[in-house]
N, C-alpha and C positions, 0 to 999 in steps of 0.2 A: 504494500500500500504506500502511495506517495505521500509526501508531506501535505499537499493540498487535499488529498482524499482523507487523511487523518483529521485535518482541521474541519473539513466538511462533516465528517462523522461525529466529531466532538460537538460541533454546533447543533447537529440534529439531535443528539442525545440531550443536550442542554434544553432545547426547545420542547422535547417530550416531557422532561421533568417540569418545565415551566407550565406547560398546558395542564398537566396532571394536578399541579398545585392550584392553578386557577380554578379548575373544576371543583376543588375541595374547599378552598378558603376565599375564592373570589379574587378580584384584582387588587389584593392587599400587598403592595410591593415590599413593604417593610417586613411582613411576616414571611413572604416567599423568599426574600433574600436571607432572612435568618435561617430558614429551613435548608436552603441550598448552601449556606455558608459562603455567600458571594456578596460583593458590594452592591448597595442599592442602585447606584448609578449604572452598573453593568446590567442588572436585572431590568431596570426601567428602560434602558436603551433597547434591549432585546425585545421587551414587551411592546414598546412603541413601534419599532421598526417591523417586526414580524407579525404582529397581531393587529394593533390599532391602525397602522398605516395600510394594512391589507383589508380594511373595512370589516374585520371580524368583531362583531358586537359581543359584549359580555353581559349576560343576563342571569339573574337568580332564578333557580328552578323552584317554583312554588309547589309545596307538598299538598296537592289537592285532597288526598285521602285524610290528612291531618285536619283539613278544613271541613271534612264531612261530605266531600264532593265525589261524585262518580262520573265517569266519562260515557257520553252517548254520542255516537256518530250517526248521521243520517244523510243518505244520498237523495237529493231532491231534484226535480225538474219543475221549472216555473212555466206558467202559460206564456206564450211568445209575446203577447202584448205588454208584458211586464219587464221585458229585457232591460230597459233603461232605468228601472227602479230596483233591480235585484240587489246591487251592492249597498245602496242606502238602507234597504229593508233588513238585510242580514247584519249590517253594522249596528242598526238600532236594536237588534235582538240581543246584543251584548248587555245593554242596560236594562232591557225588558225581561229577557228570559234565558239568561245564562249561556248564550252562545259565546264561545271563546276563539272561534276562528272559522274561516271558510276558504275554499279554493275551487276554481272552475276547471272542469275537465277540458282537455284539448280536443278529443275526438268525439265527444258526446255533448249534447246541450244539457248537461247536468252539473250539479254542484255537490261537493262533499262539505258538510257542515259538522263541526264538533262543538259539544257543549259540556260544561262541567256542572252537574246538577246535584243539589243536595240529595243524599241517599234516601231521605224520607219522602222525597217527591218524585222519585224515578217513575213509578207507575202513573202518577198524575201527569207527568211530563210527556210520557208516551201518548196518553189519551189526548193531551193538549195538541201535540203535533198532528195526530190523526184528525182532530177537529179542524185544524188549520187547512188540512187537505180537503176536508169536507166543505168548507166555505169557499174553496177555490184558490187559496194562496199557493198551494202546490198542485201540480198536475199529477205527480207521482212521488212516492217516498218509500225508501227502504231503511229500516232501522237496525243498528248494531249496538250492543251494550257490553260494557267492560267493567271488571272489578278494579282495575288500576291502569294508569298510564305512566310511562317512564320516558324521560329524555335520555337517549343513549349517549354516554360521554364520548367526546371526540377521541378516536383512535389515532393519537398524534404520531405514534410510532410507525404508522402506515402512510403518513403524509409528508411530502417534501415541501418544507416551508420556503425554499428558494424558488422552485419551479411551479409550485401550486398543483402538483400531480400526486395521485394516490398510487400506492403499491397494492395491486390486486392479485390475490392467490386463491383461486376457487377450489383448490385442493386442501386448504387450511383446515385445521381441526375445529369443529363447531364448538360454540360456547353455549352453556345452558343457563346464562345469567337471567334471561327473561322468564324461563320456566321456574327457576328457584327464587325469583323475586318475591318479597313479602311486603304487601302494602302496610302503611302505617295506620294504627287505630286513630280514630278521631280524638283531637285534643281540645284544650281550652284556648280561646283567642278572643280578641275584641276588635272594634272598628278601627282603632288606631293601628293595630297590628296589620290589618288589611290595607290601610293606606300606605304603610311602609313597604309591605310586600309588593303592592302595585308599582311603586317607584323602582324598587330593586329589580322587579321582573322586566320593567321596560328598559332600564339602563343601570346596571350594577356598578358602573364607573362613577356614579354620582357620589358626592361627599354627603355625610350625614347632615351637614349644615344646609346644603342645597335641598335635600329632601325635606328637612324641617320647614324651610321657606315655602316649598311647593305645596305641601299638604296643610300648611297653616297650623302646625302643632308646635308648642313651645319646645325649644331645642333640648332642654334638660329632660323634659317628659318623653320626648321622642327617643333620645339616647337610652333612657331607662327601659323603654319598651323594646328597643332593638337588642340591648344586652340581656335583659331578663326574660323576654318572650321569644323574639325572633331567633336569636342565636342559640339559646339554651334548650329550646323545645323541639326543634326539628321541623319548624314550619318551612324551612328551606332545605331542599334535598341536595343542594350543591349549586354549581354554576355552569351554565352552558356557554361554550365558545361557538358563536354562529359562523362556522367555517364556510357556509355557502356564500357569505358575503352579502347577505340580505340585512339591511338595516331599515328601521322604521323612523322616518323623520316626523317627530311629533309637532314641529312647527308648521309644517304644511299638511300634516295628516295623510302621508302617503308612504307606502313601502318603496324602498329604493333597492332594486334588484340588479345583480349582475346578469347580463344576458348571455345565453349560448354557452354556459360552462357546465350546467347541470340540467338534467331532465328530472323534475320532481315526479316521483312515481308512488302511488299508494297501493298497498295490498289490503284487501278486505275479504275475510273468509268467515263464514258463519257455521254455527252448530258443529263445532269440532269435538272429536273425542279427545281424551287425555293424551293418547298416543299420537294423534294428529297434531295437537298443539305442540308436543315435545319435538316432533320431527320438523314441523314448519318453523318454529322459533329458532331451533338450533341451526337449521340450514341458512336461514336469513342472516343469522349472526356472523356467517362467514364474510358477508359483505362489510367492508370497513366504513362505508358511508351511509349506514342506517342512521336516520335522524331521531325517530321516536317510534315507540310501539306500545300497544295496549293489549291486554289479554283478559278474557273472561270466558264465557261460552263461545265468544267470537274472537277474532284476531284482526288487528290493524297494525300496519307498519307504514311509516313514511320514509322513503329512500330518495336521496339526491344522487342520481347516477351521473358520473362524469361523462361527458359526450364521448371521450376517447374510448370508454369501455362499454358503450351502449349495447352493441351487438352481443358481446360476451355475457353481459349481465342479463339481458332479456332472454337469451337462450337458457341461462342458469335458472332464472325465475320460472320460465315455461316448464322446465323439467321438474322443478321443485313443487309447483302447484298442480301438476298433472294428476297426481293421486287423489287430490281433493275434488277435482272435477268442477262442475258448475257452481259449487258452493264458494269457490274462490274467484275473485275478480282482480284484475290488474288495471289500474287507471293511470293515465298520463295527465298531469296537471299543468294548468296555465298560471304561472306565478305572477304574471302581470295583473291577474284578476284574483288575488288572494290577499287576505289580511288575517293577522293574529292579534288577539286582544289579551289583556290581563284578566285576572279573575273578576267576576261581576260583583265588585265590592259594594256597589250602590244598592244591591238587593239584600244586604245584611242589615237587620234592625239593631241599631246600637243600644236601644233600651232593653229589649228582650234578649239580645245576643243570640238571635235565631235568624236563619235565612227565611226570606219571604217568597212566596209563589202563589199568586191569585189568578188562576186561569179565567175565572168568571169576569174579572176586570179586564183581562188582556184580550179576550176574544172580540168584544165589541170594538176595541181599538183597531184590530186588524180588519174587521168587517167594514168599518168606516174608511180605513185606508184603501181597501179594495174598491169601494164605491168611487172615491176620489180619483183613483188611477184609471178606472174605466171611463169616468167622465172626461178626464184629460186626454185619453187616447181614443175617445169616441167609440168605446165598446159598449154595446147595449146588453 
């Protein structure tokens, strides 16, 4: 190995260590430098040059199970006359009814929508969605439910931070992390905790002072909540490094996407046996660019496939899903028509410390909205 190759290998190993610590403690340069035994200036330089300057956002991973929330994913098709209203409607559903993200399919006129719903309201929520279909908001809907969702940590050892390319080995040994994952029991939290989580989930590089000013909470009170509730309770599962290069600009309320580097692909499979879950999750784990996955009686995975590996990965996924047959679907997503939101903190009652969900109040709002849309588009 030449001197240049040795230095490159050393730099790569240092980046792997850096990313692993970021996923554990967040962008805390002082703590990371202490654990690495390196000068803060050295760590800060590497962090800025290889992560921040590459548009890799750092976000806290909210522990939805701790907050008593379960993931529901639904695939919907809207009536064609509603096309120009779809994104505003889905965006408003974050504040109205627990939607935490959505994305449009590339090859079908459908959307994948995900929601984090209080466990006690899951059955009511399913009925609510079917009622929305009944009044004409959705033309079709397919529902999937999960016990937990996890953001898969970046496999930095498989990523070249100089070239931006991944190392793919489809013969690698499968991992069983997803199958052995244990969701966290529901814990105690309050509205101030949710406000702090919201800010850290949007941008974990913010200082506590900046967060205090944004959420309008006294600095000392906010720091107390952060130290005694957020950090010590497990409300945060870790931190995600958004290696896809997607950032959300909160000033202009738009997602900023790098184009033509990754094809976002979703796997949705329903009614799986335990052995099918084990086989599917372990095989998908071979791919180093899995972004997130959820498991229950159904399975969901979000994968960002590098364009360079598109053919190989699609062949691999086709073989992997063949044994499940029609119960498994592979969808290609349009990231220019996708948004992700933080937890629906406005639906938490600060007085009772309980989540709110009143479908009898929501349905008339959507019925009124449909009437206005039909009038504006001259639909009778």
